[in-house]
C-alpha positions in Angstrom: 171.0 164.2 -72.4 169.1 161.1 -71.1 170.8 157.8 -71.6 168.8 155.2 -73.6 168.8 152.7 -70.7 167.0 155.3 -68.5 164.1 155.6 -70.9 163.2 151.9 -70.8 161.5 151.5 -67.4 159.6 148.3 -68.3 160.6 145.0 -66.8 159.9 141.7 -68.4 157.2 142.0 -71.0 154.1 140.1 -69.8 151.4 139.9 -72.5 148.0 141.1 -71.5 145.5 138.4 -70.6 143.4 137.4 -73.7 140.3 136.6 -71.7 138.8 139.2 -69.5 137.6 138.2 -66.0 133.8 137.7 -65.9 131.9 139.7 -63.3 128.5 139.9 -61.8 126.6 140.9 -65.0 127.9 137.7 -66.7 126.6 135.6 -63.8 123.2 137.3 -63.9 122.9 136.5 -67.6 123.0 132.8 -67.0 119.6 131.1 -67.6 119.6 128.8 -64.4 120.2 131.8 -62.2 117.5 133.9 -64.0 115.0 131.0 -63.6 115.8 130.7 -59.9 115.4 134.5 -59.4 112.2 134.5 -61.3 110.7 131.7 -59.1 111.8 133.5 -56.0 110.3 136.7 -57.3 107.0 135.0 -58.2 106.8 133.5 -54.7 107.4 136.9 -53.1 104.8 138.5 -55.4 102.2 135.8 -54.5 102.9 136.2 -50.8 102.4 140.0 -51.2 99.2 139.6 -53.1 97.9 137.1 -50.5 98.7 139.5 -47.7 97.1 142.5 -49.4 93.9 141.0 -50.7 93.1 137.8 -48.8 94.0 138.7 -45.2 
């Protein structure tokens, strides 16, 4: 028979964090970053169009 003290393998009970860590998808959903990426994308698109059609 197993003694009761052998069944409890947990140490001090630490509650789970209530707030999950935020990752990359949260950072990409921020409006300032999306505006910045949109401006960079438009500049790259304009440069590509210039190279293709005007040079």
